[in-house]
C-alpha positions as CSV (number, residue, x, y, z in Angstrom):
1,M,0.1,-0.1,0.1
2,Y,2.9,2.3,0.9
3,D,6.4,3.2,-0.3
4,T,7.9,4.1,3.0
5,L,5.6,2.9,5.5
6,R,4.6,-0.6,6.4
7,V,1.3,-1.1,8.0
8,D,0.5,-4.4,10.0
9,R,-3.0,-5.0,11.5
10,E,-3.6,-7.4,14.8
11,D,-7.4,-7.7,14.7
12,H,-7.9,-4.3,16.3
13,L,-4.4,-2.9,16.8
14,T,-2.6,-1.5,14.0
15,W,1.3,-1.0,13.8
16,L,2.7,1.9,11.5
17,T,6.2,1.6,10.9
18,L,8.4,4.5,9.6
19,N,10.3,2.1,6.9
20,R,13.2,4.0,5.8
21,P,15.8,2.6,7.8
22,D,19.0,3.3,5.6
23,S,18.2,7.0,6.6
24,L,17.2,6.7,9.9
25,N,13.4,7.2,8.9
26,A,14.0,10.3,7.7
27,L,11.2,12.5,6.2
28,S,10.8,12.4,2.5
29,R,8.2,14.0,0.7
30,A,6.8,10.7,-0.3
31,M,6.7,9.8,3.1
32,I,5.0,12.8,4.5
33,A,2.5,12.2,2.1
34,E,2.0,8.8,2.8
35,L,2.0,9.5,6.7
36,F,-0.9,12.1,5.7
37,D,-2.9,9.6,3.9
38,F,-3.0,7.1,7.0
39,F,-3.5,9.6,9.9
40,A,-6.3,11.1,7.7
41,G,-8.0,7.9,7.1
42,L,-8.2,6.8,10.9
43,P,-11.4,8.7,11.4
44,A,-13.3,6.1,9.2
45,D,-11.0,2.9,10.2
46,T,-13.7,1.5,12.7
47,Q,-11.5,-2.0,13.1
48,T,-8.7,0.1,14.7
49,R,-8.7,0.9,18.0
50,V,-5.2,1.4,18.9
51,V,-1.9,2.4,16.8
52,V,1.4,2.1,17.6
53,V,4.0,4.2,15.9
54,R,7.6,3.0,15.2
55,G,10.4,3.2,13.5
56,A,12.2,0.6,11.3
57,G,16.1,0.0,12.4
58,N,18.1,1.9,15.3
59,A,16.1,4.9,15.1
60,F,12.5,6.5,15.3
61,C,12.6,9.2,13.0
62,A,15.9,11.6,12.1
63,G,13.5,14.2,11.0
64,L,13.4,16.1,7.6
65,D,15.4,14.5,5.0
66,L,17.7,17.0,4.6
67,K,19.6,15.5,1.5
68,E,15.9,16.1,0.1
69,A,15.6,19.5,1.0
70,S,18.9,20.6,0.1
71,D,18.5,19.7,-3.5
72,P,17.9,23.2,-5.3
73,E,14.7,21.8,-6.9
74,S,13.0,20.9,-3.9
75,A,9.8,22.6,-2.5
76,V,12.2,24.0,0.3
77,G,14.0,25.7,-2.4
78,T,12.2,26.7,-5.3
79,S,10.0,29.9,-3.4
80,V,8.5,31.0,-0.3
81,S,5.1,29.6,-1.6
82,A,6.3,26.1,-2.3
83,G,8.2,25.6,1.1
84,L,5.2,27.0,3.0
85,R,3.0,24.3,1.4
86,L,5.5,21.6,2.2
87,Q,5.4,22.9,5.8
88,R,1.7,22.8,6.0
89,N,1.7,19.3,4.4
90,I,4.1,18.4,7.6
91,A,2.5,20.3,10.0
92,E,-0.8,18.4,8.8
93,I,0.4,15.2,10.1
94,V,0.5,16.1,13.5
95,L,-2.9,17.4,13.6
96,Q,-4.5,14.4,11.9
97,M,-2.9,12.5,14.8
98,R,-4.9,14.5,17.2
99,R,-8.0,14.6,15.2
100,A,-7.7,10.6,15.0
101,P,-10.1,9.0,17.7
102,Q,-7.8,6.1,18.2
103,P,-5.0,6.1,21.0
104,I,-1.8,6.7,19.6
105,I,1.2,4.9,21.1
106,A,5.1,6.0,19.7
107,A,7.4,3.6,20.5
108,V,10.5,5.4,20.5
109,Q,13.9,4.1,20.0
110,G,17.3,5.9,18.9
111,A,17.1,9.4,17.4
112,A,13.7,10.8,17.4
113,S,14.8,14.5,16.0
114,G,13.2,17.6,14.2
115,G,10.3,16.2,12.5
116,G,10.5,12.8,14.3
117,F,10.5,14.9,17.8
118,A,7.1,16.2,16.4
119,I,5.6,12.8,15.8
120,A,6.5,11.5,18.8
121,L,5.1,14.5,20.7
122,A,1.8,14.3,19.1
123,A,1.3,10.6,20.0
124,D,-1.0,10.4,23.1
125,V,1.6,8.0,25.1
126,R,5.6,7.7,24.7
127,I,7.4,4.4,25.3
128,A,11.1,4.8,25.1
129,A,13.7,2.4,24.5
130,E,17.1,2.9,26.7
131,S,18.8,4.3,23.4
132,V,16.1,7.3,22.9
133,R,17.6,10.4,21.9
134,M,15.2,13.2,21.4
135,N,15.6,17.0,20.4
136,A,14.1,19.8,18.3
137,A,16.9,19.9,15.7
138,F,15.3,22.5,13.9
139,I,17.2,25.3,15.8
140,R,20.5,23.6,15.2
141,L,20.0,24.3,11.6
142,G,19.3,28.0,11.7
143,L,15.5,27.7,12.1
144,S,13.2,28.4,15.1
145,A,13.0,25.5,17.6
146,C,9.2,26.0,17.6
147,D,7.9,24.0,14.4
148,I,5.2,21.2,13.6
149,G,3.5,21.8,17.1
150,V,6.7,20.9,19.1
151,S,6.3,24.3,21.4
152,Y,2.1,23.6,22.0
153,F,2.8,20.1,23.3
154,L,6.4,20.0,24.9
155,P,5.5,22.7,27.8
156,R,2.3,20.4,28.7
157,L,4.5,17.4,29.0
158,V,7.5,18.9,30.6
159,G,6.8,22.4,31.9
160,A,7.8,25.4,30.8
161,S,11.3,25.3,31.7
162,V,12.5,22.4,30.6
163,A,10.5,22.9,27.7
164,S,12.8,26.3,27.0
165,E,16.0,24.4,27.6
166,L,15.4,22.1,25.3
167,L,14.1,24.6,22.4
168,L,16.8,27.0,23.0
169,T,19.7,24.5,23.2
170,G,18.1,22.4,20.5
171,D,20.1,19.9,23.0
172,F,19.1,16.0,23.3
173,I,17.2,14.6,25.8
174,E,17.6,10.8,26.7
175,G,16.4,8.3,28.7
176,E,16.5,8.9,32.1
177,R,15.7,12.3,31.9
178,A,12.9,12.1,29.6
179,L,11.4,9.5,32.2
180,Q,12.2,11.7,34.9
181,T,10.6,14.7,33.2
182,G,7.5,13.1,32.2
183,L,8.4,13.2,28.3
184,V,7.9,9.4,28.0
185,S,5.8,7.3,30.2
186,R,7.9,4.1,30.3
187,L,11.6,3.2,29.6
188,V,12.6,-0.1,28.7
189,P,15.7,-1.8,26.9
190,D,15.7,-1.5,23.4
191,E,15.1,-5.5,23.1
192,T,11.7,-5.1,25.1
193,L,10.2,-2.1,23.4
194,E,7.8,-4.1,21.2
195,D,6.8,-6.3,23.9
196,A,6.1,-3.5,26.5
197,T,4.4,-1.3,23.9
198,R,1.9,-4.1,23.1
199,A,1.3,-4.7,26.9
200,S,0.4,-1.2,26.8
201,A,-2.0,-1.3,23.7
202,E,-3.5,-4.5,24.6
203,A,-4.6,-2.7,28.3
204,M,-5.9,-0.1,26.5
205,L,-8.3,-2.6,24.2
206,R,-9.6,-3.8,27.0
207,N,-11.7,-1.1,27.5
208,S,-14.8,-0.1,25.3
209,P,-14.1,1.2,22.1
210,L,-16.2,4.0,22.5
211,G,-14.7,4.9,26.2
212,L,-11.4,4.7,24.5
213,R,-12.6,7.4,21.7
214,L,-14.1,10.2,24.3
215,T,-11.6,10.0,26.9
216,K,-9.0,11.0,24.2
217,E,-11.3,13.4,23.0
218,C,-11.9,14.4,26.4
219,L,-8.0,14.8,27.3
220,K,-7.2,16.9,24.2
221,H,-9.9,19.4,24.4
222,S,-9.0,19.3,28.4
223,L,-5.8,20.6,27.6
224,D,-7.0,23.8,26.1
225,A,-10.3,24.3,28.1
226,G,-10.9,27.7,29.7
227,S,-12.3,26.5,32.9
228,L,-13.1,23.6,35.0
229,E,-16.5,24.2,34.4
230,Q,-15.9,23.6,31.0
231,V,-14.3,20.5,31.0
232,I,-17.1,18.8,33.6
233,A,-19.6,19.6,31.2
234,M,-17.7,18.0,28.4
235,E,-17.2,14.7,31.0
236,D,-20.8,15.0,32.0
237,R,-22.2,14.5,28.4
238,N,-19.4,11.8,27.5
239,Q,-20.7,10.0,30.8
240,M,-24.4,10.1,29.7
241,L,-23.3,8.9,25.7
242,A,-21.4,5.6,27.1
243,A,-24.0,4.9,29.4
244,R,-26.5,4.5,26.8
245,T,-24.5,1.5,25.2
246,R,-24.6,-2.3,25.5
247,D,-21.2,-2.3,26.3
248,F,-22.0,-0.5,29.6
249,R,-24.4,-3.0,30.6
250,E,-21.9,-5.6,29.9
251,G,-18.9,-3.9,31.7
252,I,-21.1,-4.0,34.9
253,A,-22.4,-7.5,34.3
254,A,-19.0,-8.9,33.6
255,F,-17.8,-6.8,37.0
256,L,-20.5,-8.6,38.9
257,E,-19.8,-11.8,37.5
258,K,-15.8,-11.5,38.0
259,R,-15.0,-12.4,34.5
260,P,-13.3,-10.0,31.8
261,P,-16.1,-8.2,29.5
262,K,-16.6,-8.6,25.8
263,F,-16.8,-5.2,24.4
264,E,-18.6,-5.3,21.0
265,D,-18.6,-1.4,20.1
266,V,-22.6,-1.0,20.7
């Protein structure tokens, strides 16, 4: 289906692998277009309930393919208008990730720089291997570090001071500090990254599909809500929607009967 991505479906879990390992999964124009296509299709994908994003080989994603970008005939090099269109195409990927109803887990190993850092931050959960090295590489190239949603996500995850340090210096943040600051939720040996990610995905899949979707939606909007009252109004609405489903009745029955629930998204 794709030239730069691999999509593996395991029932309700979909693994999306950035598949340019020889270039550390750098974002080529083809990969940007394919990532947009994949994430734009998630709202209509009722089979997929959880998505894992990972990189093939030893890196998650090294950011924009600078060899391609340095070509005088590339979109970056032709005109401001063409460069802005490419910029918006990349930024649209993280917007599509946030709009997707499914929880997205980033399984991050090795380099996650620039655009790769942005994709990891746009995921709902980040599980990292001990080899992880993340940075806002843009500023090291003469650009602003505030790019592709990084200045939105990062301070919300690690606080203003740590975010300012990382963005103003472009320095790498690695495993233990990434865990301590809350940038990642778990840090595991590289060889167990897939197993740890699968366990997290399976824990989500135990829950009702509607519950997952409403929880992601509520968390997303709560980050920008203007007041506690707004958040509670949204929570109340979500609970009343979920309480009218057969899955809710199944959840209560399973609890009382001390058995795993069998949710059917109804």
